[in-house]
Backbone bond lengths (Angstrom), bond angles and torsions (degrees), N, CA, C in turn:
res aa  C-N    CA-C-N  psi(-1)  N-CA   C-N-CA  omega(-1)  CA-C   N-CA-C  phi
1 M - - - 1.502 - - 1.518 106.05 -
2 E 1.347 113.21 132.98 1.483 120.58 174.92 1.524 106.51 -119.86
3 I 1.289 116.00 132.66 1.492 120.30 175.02 1.489 107.29 -115.23
4 R 1.317 115.72 124.03 1.515 119.53 -178.58 1.518 110.21 -145.48
5 P 1.307 118.27 160.76 1.440 120.73 177.62 1.558 107.13 -65.00
6 T 1.328 113.28 139.71 1.477 118.83 176.92 1.519 110.46 -78.30
7 T 1.279 116.90 156.93 1.473 124.74 177.84 1.559 110.06 -127.82
8 R 1.263 113.61 179.46 1.453 119.85 177.92 1.556 112.29 -55.64
9 R 1.321 117.78 -36.72 1.451 119.75 -178.06 1.551 110.56 -70.62
10 D 1.333 117.54 -9.65 1.482 120.75 -179.16 1.549 111.73 -94.67
11 I 1.296 118.67 -6.46 1.469 122.81 -174.88 1.520 112.08 -55.87
12 A 1.297 118.18 -46.88 1.430 123.04 -177.84 1.563 111.79 -63.16
13 A 1.373 115.52 -39.12 1.443 120.03 178.34 1.505 111.68 -66.55
14 V 1.325 115.08 -46.24 1.465 120.09 177.48 1.541 111.04 -60.61
15 D 1.289 115.77 -45.12 1.504 121.93 176.14 1.562 110.10 -54.55
16 A 1.324 115.77 -47.29 1.470 119.43 -177.89 1.555 110.88 -66.85
17 L 1.354 114.63 -38.64 1.460 117.65 179.64 1.502 112.62 -64.26
18 L 1.325 114.94 -46.50 1.450 117.68 177.46 1.555 112.47 -63.81
19 A 1.327 116.83 -40.36 1.467 119.30 -176.58 1.587 110.96 -70.91
20 T 1.253 119.06 -27.68 1.472 119.96 -179.85 1.481 111.57 -92.52
21 S 1.309 119.80 -31.01 1.555 118.68 -174.66 1.478 113.17 -96.08
22 Y 1.339 121.60 -34.48 1.446 120.03 -177.26 1.517 112.09 -60.63
23 P 1.364 119.09 -42.70 1.525 117.89 -179.04 1.530 111.50 -61.65
24 V 1.313 117.16 -35.38 1.456 121.93 -178.82 1.501 111.35 -75.79
25 L 1.358 117.26 -48.26 1.446 121.79 -177.43 1.549 113.45 -65.14
26 L 1.307 115.67 -35.52 1.483 117.73 -171.34 1.540 112.81 -92.29
27 K 1.351 115.39 -13.96 1.496 121.18 -176.06 1.487 114.40 -49.16
28 G 1.302 120.49 -42.99 1.455 123.84 -178.51 1.498 117.67 -69.99
29 D 1.313 118.80 -16.60 1.423 120.67 -172.40 1.491 115.93 -118.62
30 Y 1.349 116.10 -3.70 1.467 120.00 178.85 1.516 109.30 -131.40
31 A 1.308 111.20 146.84 1.513 119.77 179.10 1.544 109.42 -67.75
32 P 1.292 117.12 144.21 1.424 121.13 177.26 1.519 113.85 -50.35
33 S 1.386 116.31 -37.01 1.460 119.43 178.76 1.472 113.96 -63.70
34 V 1.396 117.21 -30.86 1.475 123.09 176.30 1.524 109.39 -73.39
35 L 1.327 117.34 -47.27 1.419 119.43 -176.32 1.548 113.64 -64.85
36 V 1.387 115.16 -38.89 1.461 116.98 -178.34 1.539 112.72 -60.22
37 T 1.319 116.62 -30.27 1.521 118.04 178.87 1.520 113.21 -93.20
38 A 1.337 116.80 -30.88 1.485 120.82 -175.00 1.542 111.64 -85.58
39 L 1.334 118.68 -43.01 1.457 117.49 -173.55 1.525 114.97 -55.53
40 P 1.323 121.05 -40.91 1.428 115.84 179.68 1.544 113.98 -62.91
41 L 1.330 118.84 -18.37 1.423 125.21 -177.16 1.499 112.12 -93.19
42 I 1.360 117.29 -38.37 1.480 119.41 -175.96 1.545 112.48 -97.30
43 S 1.250 117.68 -11.00 1.479 121.61 -178.12 1.495 113.36 -95.38
44 R 1.268 117.08 31.36 1.433 123.19 178.85 1.571 111.02 -126.88
45 A 1.317 115.05 141.41 1.431 118.56 -178.33 1.580 107.94 -73.30
46 Q 1.307 116.72 139.87 1.448 120.98 178.22 1.579 105.51 -98.06
47 P 1.272 118.99 106.11 1.483 120.40 -176.45 1.569 113.12 -49.49
48 K 1.305 115.79 -45.15 1.456 118.64 -177.93 1.537 111.20 -62.95
49 L 1.321 116.18 -33.69 1.482 118.12 177.47 1.527 111.61 -75.74
50 V 1.305 112.63 -43.49 1.516 114.49 -178.27 1.460 114.98 -62.57
51 T 1.350 117.78 -27.05 1.463 122.28 179.84 1.504 115.63 -102.29
52 C 1.342 118.07 12.43 1.459 120.53 -174.46 1.485 113.76 -75.51
53 G 1.318 121.32 -15.72 1.459 122.91 -176.81 1.460 117.29 98.54
54 T 1.424 115.46 -18.35 1.451 121.08 -179.44 1.489 110.55 -118.14
55 Y 1.345 117.49 20.51 1.463 125.47 172.15 1.490 106.57 -113.68
56 Y 1.363 114.68 134.03 1.477 117.37 -168.36 1.531 109.50 -128.58
57 G 1.352 112.58 147.22 1.460 120.02 173.11 1.530 107.50 -106.73
58 V 1.346 111.36 147.62 1.507 121.20 172.29 1.481 105.01 -104.48
59 F 1.315 119.27 120.48 1.440 122.61 -178.33 1.458 111.12 -122.07
60 E 1.355 113.18 138.22 1.407 121.74 169.19 1.546 104.01 -115.62
61 G 1.360 116.40 108.11 1.441 121.47 -169.51 1.594 106.89 62.21
62 D 1.303 114.15 -123.77 1.483 120.51 -179.73 1.492 109.91 -96.39
63 E 1.355 120.16 -4.38 1.444 120.74 -175.09 1.545 112.44 -90.17
64 L 1.294 113.47 129.11 1.534 122.30 175.18 1.523 107.51 -79.20
65 V 1.361 117.94 113.13 1.456 121.04 179.56 1.535 112.51 -112.21
66 G 1.279 117.65 -2.50 1.464 121.09 176.99 1.509 109.50 -166.79
67 A 1.310 115.35 157.79 1.517 121.44 178.15 1.503 109.08 -158.30
68 G 1.265 112.71 155.10 1.558 118.94 178.12 1.510 108.05 162.84
69 G 1.271 112.25 170.79 1.483 117.84 177.52 1.478 116.01 -171.85
70 W 1.279 116.77 -155.27 1.449 123.51 176.93 1.538 109.27 -149.25
71 T 1.359 115.57 158.78 1.417 120.50 174.62 1.497 108.04 -146.83
72 L 1.358 115.44 161.59 1.446 120.01 172.40 1.590 109.06 -77.51
73 D 1.287 114.11 -29.86 1.489 119.68 178.39 1.535 107.03 -71.77
74 A 1.335 114.33 131.40 1.470 122.99 176.44 1.507 112.17 -77.55
75 P 1.302 121.12 143.40 1.415 124.02 177.44 1.525 109.58 -56.37
76 G 1.354 119.24 141.92 1.408 120.95 177.29 1.546 116.21 78.32
77 G 1.354 113.15 3.35 1.488 117.47 175.97 1.528 116.10 81.45
78 A 1.341 115.52 19.38 1.455 118.82 -178.61 1.528 107.10 -67.80
79 T 1.352 113.62 159.52 1.509 118.84 -177.47 1.487 112.65 -62.08
80 R 1.305 118.17 137.78 1.452 124.83 174.61 1.518 110.66 -64.66
81 R 1.392 115.23 144.31 1.422 117.18 171.27 1.520 109.10 -124.45
82 A 1.293 117.06 142.55 1.461 120.34 -173.86 1.565 109.61 -56.81
83 K 1.340 113.27 135.40 1.482 122.57 174.65 1.542 113.02 63.57
84 V 1.313 119.64 18.14 1.423 123.63 178.58 1.468 108.21 -112.83
85 G 1.386 115.30 126.94 1.447 122.01 175.68 1.488 109.08 -113.80
86 H 1.319 116.93 172.56 1.457 124.63 -172.37 1.480 108.99 -137.09
87 I 1.375 115.17 125.39 1.431 123.35 176.51 1.580 106.17 -70.62
88 R 1.298 115.03 136.66 1.475 119.50 -174.19 1.482 114.59 -133.19
89 H 1.314 116.21 125.64 1.462 128.38 167.39 1.525 113.92 42.16
90 V 1.346 115.93 60.71 1.497 123.34 -179.22 1.551 106.52 -83.73
91 V 1.348 118.29 139.73 1.378 123.92 175.64 1.544 110.34 -152.32
92 T 1.314 114.79 146.22 1.433 121.21 170.98 1.500 110.71 -122.58
93 D 1.323 118.23 144.62 1.471 117.16 179.08 1.500 107.49 -55.48
94 H 1.359 116.47 132.94 1.453 120.93 -173.53 1.506 113.63 -66.94
95 R 1.381 118.25 -17.25 1.438 119.70 172.91 1.435 115.39 -86.75
96 R 1.336 117.32 0.51 1.511 122.86 -175.63 1.496 112.92 -124.35
97 V 1.285 120.69 12.66 1.483 121.90 -179.86 1.518 109.11 -61.99
98 R 1.282 114.99 149.93 1.474 123.71 -179.93 1.574 111.15 62.86
99 S 1.273 116.15 32.13 1.469 119.53 172.30 1.483 114.02 -117.00
100 G 1.356 119.41 13.52 1.396 124.17 175.72 1.534 115.34 95.54
101 I 1.283 117.42 -6.22 1.469 121.77 -178.09 1.515 111.43 -63.21
102 G 1.316 116.33 -51.98 1.463 122.39 -177.96 1.509 110.39 -62.49
103 T 1.300 116.07 -42.68 1.513 121.61 -177.57 1.537 109.09 -64.19
104 A 1.300 117.28 -46.31 1.470 121.67 178.69 1.474 111.36 -62.79
105 L 1.372 116.95 -43.34 1.454 121.03 179.67 1.538 109.74 -63.51
106 M 1.319 118.19 -46.53 1.527 120.17 -177.84 1.501 108.74 -66.43
107 G 1.305 119.39 -40.22 1.478 120.06 176.10 1.530 111.14 -56.83
108 H 1.288 116.77 -41.30 1.465 120.48 179.76 1.547 110.57 -68.38
109 I 1.323 116.69 -40.04 1.494 120.67 179.59 1.524 107.12 -64.96
110 L 1.274 119.64 -49.81 1.459 123.10 -178.70 1.563 111.88 -56.23
111 E 1.337 112.64 -45.79 1.443 119.51 -179.95 1.580 111.89 -64.20
112 R 1.288 118.94 -43.59 1.517 122.78 179.41 1.477 110.61 -72.44
113 A 1.307 118.04 -36.95 1.492 116.27 178.38 1.485 110.78 -67.64
114 Y 1.377 120.00 -41.83 1.474 122.99 178.58 1.515 110.39 -62.90
115 A 1.336 117.34 -41.41 1.500 121.97 178.37 1.518 110.85 -61.08
116 A 1.388 118.94 -28.17 1.395 123.63 -178.17 1.529 112.49 -87.31
117 G 1.319 117.11 0.19 1.493 123.08 175.07 1.518 113.19 97.18
118 V 1.359 119.58 11.93 1.424 122.72 178.59 1.515 108.77 -77.31
119 G 1.296 115.18 133.38 1.519 117.27 -177.58 1.537 111.61 -109.41
120 F 1.354 115.03 -11.11 1.487 120.42 -177.39 1.501 107.17 -147.85
121 L 1.307 121.17 134.85 1.387 125.35 173.52 1.527 112.23 -114.75
122 A 1.361 118.30 125.08 1.403 124.16 179.71 1.506 106.49 -98.13
123 C 1.388 116.97 155.73 1.426 120.39 -179.23 1.506 109.94 -151.98
124 Q 1.324 117.04 134.53 1.415 124.86 171.50 1.543 106.04 -100.76
125 S 1.320 113.33 89.70 1.471 120.61 -176.70 1.460 113.28 -81.19
126 T 1.350 118.61 140.98 1.424 120.00 170.37 1.509 106.01 -68.84
127 L 1.347 115.69 161.75 1.517 120.00 175.07 1.498 110.02 -55.68
128 T 1.310 117.87 -40.29 1.436 124.43 -177.85 1.515 111.76 -60.95
129 A 1.315 117.93 -43.91 1.466 120.53 -172.31 1.527 114.51 -87.12
130 E 1.341 117.21 -5.18 1.484 119.20 -177.24 1.520 112.60 -53.11
131 P 1.342 122.45 -46.52 1.432 119.51 175.38 1.534 116.53 -59.02
132 F 1.308 115.62 -37.90 1.481 121.21 174.70 1.532 109.45 -56.35
133 Y 1.367 115.90 -55.03 1.440 116.78 -177.26 1.555 114.11 -66.45
134 R 1.292 117.20 -30.56 1.483 118.43 170.46 1.520 113.29 -62.12
135 A 1.272 116.99 -40.14 1.501 123.08 174.49 1.535 112.28 -62.52
136 M 1.428 115.25 -28.19 1.400 119.21 175.84 1.457 117.85 -89.45
137 G 1.342 114.16 8.21 1.478 120.83 174.54 1.491 114.44 98.04
138 F 1.270 120.62 7.28 1.471 123.86 179.12 1.501 105.91 -84.99
139 D 1.358 114.92 148.16 1.462 123.23 172.68 1.514 110.62 -109.23
140 G 1.322 115.56 140.08 1.452 117.76 177.06 1.490 109.65 -81.49
141 E 1.301 117.86 134.43 1.444 122.51 179.59 1.522 113.08 -101.41
142 R 1.348 116.14 -47.46 1.442 117.92 -179.40 1.531 107.97 -171.50
143 V 1.337 113.30 156.32 1.500 118.54 176.10 1.585 105.42 -80.02
144 I 1.345 114.65 134.52 1.403 119.30 179.46 1.541 110.29 -126.61
145 S 1.307 113.30 170.46 1.461 118.93 173.49 1.472 106.44 -116.52
146 V 1.329 120.55 117.68 1.428 126.65 -178.50 1.563 108.05 -89.09
147 P 1.337 117.01 115.56 1.463 117.40 176.98 1.570 109.98 -72.01
148 L 1.287 115.00 130.31 1.482 122.16 -177.26 1.540 107.89 -106.45
149 R 1.265 119.11 -42.69 1.448 123.23 -179.53 1.553 104.15 -162.39
150 A 1.279 118.87 165.06 1.460 121.33 -179.56 1.546 110.40 -50.06
151 G 1.348 115.79 121.97 1.432 118.63 178.90 1.526 116.90 83.18
152 I 1.332 116.35 -7.36 1.474 121.25 179.99 1.515 109.87 -121.12
153 S 1.342 115.18 121.18 1.430 120.91 175.17 1.497 111.71 -130.56
154 F 1.348 117.59 164.92 1.453 122.67 -172.35 1.506 109.45 -135.38
155 P 1.387 118.57 117.25 1.471 121.87 176.86 1.504 112.40 -62.09
156 A 1.339 112.19 133.17 1.434 120.83 -177.04 1.557 110.82 -147.51
157 V 1.325 118.11 175.93 1.442 120.66 177.92 1.554 105.09 -121.78
158 S 1.301 112.71 125.99 1.549 118.49 171.64 1.462 107.70 -76.76
159 M 1.334 116.82 120.79 1.432 122.74 -179.42 1.514 111.46 -130.77
160 G 1.287 118.81 166.68 1.453 119.22 176.91 1.577 111.41 -168.75
161 R 1.298 114.64 161.67 1.418 119.70 177.15 1.533 109.66 -153.45
162 S 1.353 112.83 149.13 1.490 118.53 175.58 1.560 107.71 -80.45
163 L 1.286 112.27 153.47 1.471 119.41 171.09 1.533 110.19 -109.61
164 P 1.337 120.17 148.31 1.405 127.25 7.15 1.529 115.33 -76.24
């Protein structure tokens, strides 16, 4: 497994990974009516995020099997807070969950964020990923509704953890 920052040439692979894995991974925790409106919006690579330098791909050979990262910018354009980072758009290939990919990726993210001076990482976890983030040391704070577009919101859990 190789973990490296993603670049512009990885956008299509991240897009494909999100589009194929999110529908399968989220199906058990969200109503079809939520997924039908949310998936077209959350299952797409964000070029600015993929090329920001703190978004990483997990590769086995040439195959992208996981992706995710962190930013100082909060999702949705919320105000930055000193030494606070934000976990962003984490995904593992749905055929490869529980094989260590997510754990390796999150370990890399935590290490890199701490090295950059981040003291706290916030996360808007899907309902599906909440147990994973808890296992990685995040605490759930409250259930939230993430606005995706006018009239469309997505249930999530606001979580966070101190670093290291």
